[in-house]
C-alpha positions in Angstrom: -93.2 15.2 -0.8 -89.6 16.7 -1.8 -89.5 17.6 -5.5 -87.7 14.8 -7.6 -86.9 17.1 -10.4 -84.0 18.6 -8.2 -82.2 15.2 -8.7 -79.2 16.1 -10.8 -79.0 13.7 -13.9 -81.7 14.6 -16.4 -80.0 12.4 -18.6 -76.7 10.3 -18.1 -74.2 12.9 -17.1 -70.3 12.4 -16.7 -69.6 14.8 -13.8 -67.0 12.4 -12.2 -69.3 9.9 -11.2 -70.7 8.1 -14.1 -68.1 7.6 -16.7 -65.6 4.9 -17.5 -63.7 3.5 -18.6 -66.3 1.5 -17.1 -68.4 2.6 -19.6 -71.7 1.1 -18.3 -74.1 1.0 -21.5 -76.1 4.2 -21.8 -79.6 4.3 -20.2 -82.6 6.2 -21.6 -83.9 8.9 -19.6 -87.4 10.4 -20.1 -88.4 12.3 -23.0 -91.0 14.6 -21.1 -94.1 13.5 -22.7 -97.4 13.3 -20.6 -99.0 10.1 -20.2 -102.5 8.8 -20.0 -102.4 9.3 -16.1 -101.5 13.2 -16.6 -97.8 12.5 -15.2 -94.6 13.6 -17.1 -91.6 10.7 -17.7 -88.5 12.2 -16.0 -86.6 9.0 -15.8 -86.6 5.3 -17.9 -84.2 2.8 -16.8 -84.1 -0.8 -18.1 -83.1 -3.7 -16.1 -80.9 -5.7 -18.1 -81.0 -9.8 -18.9 -78.5 -10.6 -15.8 -80.2 -8.5 -13.3 -80.7 -10.2 -10.0 -83.6 -9.6 -7.5 -82.9 -6.5 -5.9 -85.1 -3.6 -4.0 -86.2 -1.1 -6.4 -85.2 2.0 -4.4 -81.8 0.8 -4.0 -81.7 -0.4 -7.8 -82.8 3.3 -8.7 -80.4 5.0 -6.4 -77.3 3.5 -7.8 -78.2 4.9 -11.3 -79.6 8.4 -10.3 -76.3 10.5 -9.4 -76.9 12.9 -6.3 -80.1 11.7 -4.6 -80.9 9.1 -1.6 -82.5 6.5 -1.0 -85.3 8.2 1.3 -85.8 10.5 -1.8 -86.6 7.6 -4.1 -89.0 5.9 -1.3 -91.0 9.4 -1.0 -91.3 9.0 -4.9 -92.7 5.7 -4.5 -94.9 6.1 -1.7 -96.6 8.9 -3.7 -97.3 6.9 -6.6 -94.7 8.1 -9.3 -92.6 5.2 -9.7 -93.8 2.6 -12.3 -92.6 -0.8 -13.2 -94.0 -1.8 -16.9 -96.5 0.6 -16.6 -97.6 -0.4 -13.0 -96.9 1.9 -9.8 -94.7 -0.2 -7.5 -93.6 0.5 -4.1 -89.8 0.5 -3.0 -90.1 -3.1 -1.7 -90.8 -4.2 -5.2 -88.0 -6.4 -6.2 -86.4 -5.7 -9.6 -86.2 -8.3 -12.3 -84.4 -9.0 -15.5 -86.1 -6.8 -18.5 -88.1 -4.4 -16.0 -88.8 -1.4 -17.3 -88.7 1.4 -14.6 -89.9 5.0 -15.1 -90.1 7.7 -12.9 -93.1 10.0 -13.4 -93.7 13.6 -12.1 -96.9 16.1 -12.3 -94.4 18.4 -14.4 -92.8 18.4 -17.4 -89.0 17.6 -17.2 -86.2 20.3 -17.7 -85.4 19.7 -21.3 -81.4 20.2 -21.8 -80.7 21.7 -25.0 -77.4 20.9 -26.9 -76.0 23.6 -28.4 -73.4 22.5 -31.3 -69.8 24.1 -30.3 -66.9 24.0 -32.5 -64.6 21.8 -30.5 -61.4 20.4 -32.7 -62.0 16.4 -32.6 -59.4 14.2 -33.5 -61.3 11.7 -35.6 -59.5 8.4 -36.4 -62.2 7.1 -38.8 -65.3 8.3 -40.0 -68.2 6.9 -42.7 -71.5 7.4 -43.5 -72.6 5.0 -40.3 -70.0 5.9 -37.4 -66.9 7.8 -36.6 -64.4 6.6 -33.9 -63.0 9.5 -32.0 -59.5 10.0 -30.2 -60.8 11.7 -26.9 -58.2 13.8 -25.2 -57.9 14.0 -21.2 -60.0 16.7 -19.4 -63.2 16.5 -22.2 -66.4 15.5 -20.4 -68.4 13.2 -22.7 -72.0 14.2 -21.8 -73.4 17.4 -20.9 -74.7 17.4 -17.2 -74.8 19.1 -14.0 -71.7 21.6 -13.7 -70.8 20.5 -17.2 -73.7 21.8 -19.8 -71.1 23.3 -22.4 -67.8 22.3 -23.7 -68.5 18.6 -24.0 -67.8 15.8 -26.8 -71.7 15.7 -27.2 -71.4 19.6 -28.1 -68.3 18.9 -30.3 -70.3 15.8 -32.0 -73.3 18.1 -32.4 -71.3 21.0 -34.2 -69.3 18.0 -36.3 -72.9 16.4 -37.6 -74.7 19.5 -37.8 -75.3 19.2 -41.5 -76.4 15.6 -41.0 -80.2 15.1 -41.8 -81.6 13.7 -38.2 -83.7 10.7 -38.1 -87.0 10.2 -36.6 -86.6 9.7 -33.0 -82.8 10.4 -33.0 -81.5 11.0 -29.7 -79.5 14.4 -29.8 -78.4 14.1 -26.1 -76.8 11.4 -26.9 -75.4 12.3 -30.2 -74.9 8.7 -31.0 -72.7 7.6 -28.2 -73.0 4.0 -27.1 -70.4 4.0 -24.3 -68.4 6.5 -22.3 -65.0 7.0 -20.8 -64.2 9.1 -17.7 -63.3 12.9 -18.5 -59.7 12.5 -17.2 -59.3 9.4 -19.3 -57.8 9.6 -22.8 -58.7 7.4 -25.8 -61.0 5.8 -28.2 -64.8 6.0 -28.6 -67.0 4.9 -31.3 -70.2 7.2 -32.4 -73.0 6.0 -34.5 -74.4 8.2 -37.2 -77.6 6.4 -37.9 -80.2 4.7 -35.4 -79.1 1.3 -37.3 -75.5 1.9 -36.4 -76.7 2.9 -32.8 -78.9 -0.2 -31.9 -76.3 -2.4 -33.4 -73.1 -1.0 -31.7 -75.0 -0.8 -28.7 -76.1 -4.7 -28.9 -72.5 -5.3 -29.2 -71.3 -3.9 -26.5 -74.2 -5.6 -24.2 -73.1 -9.0 -25.9 -69.5 -8.0 -24.7 -68.0 -8.9 -28.5 -66.3 -5.4 -28.6 -62.4 -5.4 -28.0 -61.1 -3.0 -25.7 -57.6 -2.6 -24.0 -56.2 0.2 -21.8 -52.8 1.5 -20.5 -52.5 2.4 -17.0 -49.5 3.5 -15.0 -50.2 2.3 -11.2 -48.6 2.4 -8.0 -46.5 -0.7 -6.8 -44.5 -3.8 -8.2 -46.3 -7.2 -9.6 -44.5 -10.5 -8.5 -46.7 -11.9 -11.4 -46.9 -10.9 -15.1 -50.6 -11.3 -15.6 -53.9 -12.0 -13.2 -57.7 -11.5 -13.5 -59.7 -9.2 -11.0 -63.4 -10.0 -10.4 -65.6 -8.2 -7.9 -68.8 -6.6 -8.2 -68.6 -2.8 -8.5 -71.1 -0.4 -7.1 -71.4 3.0 -5.4 -69.4 3.2 -2.1 -72.0 3.4 0.4 -69.7 5.9 2.8 -69.0 8.4 -0.3 -71.4 8.0 -3.3 -69.1 9.9 -5.4 -66.8 6.8 -5.4 -67.0 3.4 -6.8 -65.9 0.4 -4.6 -65.6 -3.4 -5.0 -67.9 -5.8 -3.2 -67.4 -9.5 -3.1 -68.4 -11.6 -6.7 -71.7 -12.8 -6.1 -72.7 -10.0 -3.7 -75.9 -8.3 -3.7 -74.5 -5.3 -3.9 -73.2 -3.6 -7.1 -72.6 -5.1 -10.9 -70.7 -8.2 -11.7 -67.3 -7.1 -13.3 -64.1 -8.7 -14.6 -60.8 -7.0 -15.5 -57.8 -9.1 -17.0 -54.4 -7.2 -16.4 -50.7 -8.0 -17.8 -47.5 -6.1 -16.9 -46.2 -4.2 -20.2 -43.4 -2.3 -18.1 -42.1 -2.5 -14.4 -40.4 0.9 -13.4 -39.5 0.5 -10.1 -42.0 1.6 -7.5 -44.7 2.1 -10.8 -45.7 -0.3 -13.2 -47.1 -0.1 -16.8 -49.8 -2.3 -17.3 -52.2 -3.5 -20.1 -56.0 -4.0 -18.8 -58.6 -5.7 -20.9 -62.3 -5.4 -19.8 -64.8 -8.2 -19.8 -67.3 -5.9 -18.4 -67.7 -2.0 -18.7 -68.4 -0.8 -15.3 -68.2 2.7 -13.8 -64.2 3.5 -13.4 -63.7 -0.2 -13.4 -60.1 -0.3 -13.9 -59.5 2.6 -11.2 -61.4 0.6 -8.7 -60.5 -2.6 -9.5 -56.8 -2.2 -9.5 -57.0 0.1 -6.2 -58.8 -3.3 -4.9 -55.5 -5.4 -5.3 -53.2 -2.6 -4.0 -52.5 -1.1 -7.5 -54.3 2.4 -7.5 -54.0 4.5 -10.8 -50.8 7.0 -10.4 -52.1 10.4 -10.0 -55.9 9.4 -9.4 -56.9 11.9 -6.9 -60.5 10.3 -6.6 -59.0 6.9 -5.2 -55.8 8.3 -3.4 -53.3 7.9 -6.4 -52.2 11.3 -6.1 -50.2 10.9 -2.9 -46.5 8.9 -2.7 -48.1 5.2 -2.1 -44.5 3.4 -3.0 -41.4 4.6 -2.6 -38.4 6.1 -0.3 -39.1 9.4 2.3 -36.0 11.0 1.0 -37.1 14.9 -0.2 -35.3 14.3 -3.8 -38.1 11.3 -4.2 -40.9 13.3 -2.9 -40.2 16.1 -5.5 -39.5 13.9 -8.1 -43.1 12.5 -8.1 -44.4 15.9 -7.6 -42.8 16.8 -10.7 -44.3 13.5 -12.4 -47.9 14.8 -10.9 -47.4 17.7 -12.9 -46.3 16.2 -16.3 -49.4 14.0 -15.8 -52.2 16.1 -14.0 -54.8 13.3 -14.0 -55.4 9.6 -13.6 -52.8 7.8 -15.8 -55.2 5.7 -17.9 -55.5 5.7 -21.7 -58.0 3.6 -24.0 -55.4 2.5 -26.4 -57.7 -0.2 -28.5 -61.2 -0.3 -29.6 -62.7 -3.4 -31.9 -65.8 -4.2 -33.2 -67.9 -5.3 -36.0 -69.1 -2.7 -38.4 -73.0 -2.5 -37.9 -73.5 -2.0 -41.6 -70.5 -4.1 -43.5 -70.0 -6.6 -41.1 -66.3 -5.9 -41.3 -64.3 -6.3 -38.3 -62.7 -3.3 -37.2 -59.7 -2.6 -34.8 -58.4 0.9 -33.9 -55.3 2.3 -31.6 -54.5 5.5 -30.3 -51.1 6.2 -29.5 -50.4 7.2 -25.9 -50.9 11.3 -25.3 -48.0 13.3 -24.7 -48.5 13.4 -21.1 -48.5 9.8 -20.4 -45.4 9.6 -22.6 -43.6 12.2 -20.6 -44.7 10.4 -17.3 -43.6 7.3 -18.6 -39.8 8.8 -20.0 -39.7 10.4 -16.6 -39.8 7.0 -14.8 -37.6 5.7 -17.1 -34.8 7.9 -16.6 -35.5 7.8 -12.5 -34.9 3.6 -12.5 -32.1 4.0 -15.1 -30.2 6.1 -12.7 -31.6 4.8 -9.1 -31.5 1.6 -7.3 -35.2 0.6 -6.3 -35.1 -1.2 -3.1 
């Protein structure tokens, strides 16, 4: 059997595969402890309450980056995949609440989180939590290709003098959601296990309040709208996510609400409100309705999708790409109930300089050009 420890995700990494604006709830990775049957736990996942019946091999592949269905099937055939403590074959259908573990006959590689003195833009902090305004370019979690220089490394340094509670997960350092490496904006971080548990439940129950600003290609005839469609890995390219029809057995249900903030000719500034938090949700939902995010290289937004063929316009867009060299997406607002005091808290992060400069350039273009 092929060694499953080669799978490139000993924890929920963010390597342009996970992440998001779509910030799926963070799942548990194995702790490496040996079990009664002599196997070591490498991964652990829990099916959510709304899980529909789905083959376990496909379900696992959607959660482990860099593996294939055949490798998962081989692990199952070897008796290394357990559901609620019982070994199951790849044809097993996942049910709500199922706890799935992948066990191996060798300890899991343990990733050491090293504190690194990386500046943090802390919007709020008390004894229970902190809210961070993450800059674009900062990876949230260490993982394959990004073992240092992440937000988790920065949090480990910031919280290095805080006594750790028993069972505290140093790999996640209190993070209960995430945003993509090249998305800027707000994240809440728990400082205690009680706060982590409470905040995680708020995200799970969808009682948090989140709004994003995105510059997208194209003009909207309407002022607002709603996008509904399951989000899952693209079967043609598993680095990308794609949209499946609502009710499909593929992907997870996802809903995004959008509203036009400013029309800028060939591009539009929109506000997006998430009902769900799926990987790359805004990016793939907006692309699915023909409005790819500006300069989103993964989804084709780094080419000229709207406008003229004139050389001056092409040069103008290239200059815009240089001003904001990433997808133009910002997690502007975040609201939740304080896990200890019960107080409703709402935060707002202003647009970062690169997006401000990008919008200013498009405003200048519109003011001096007639948009067809």
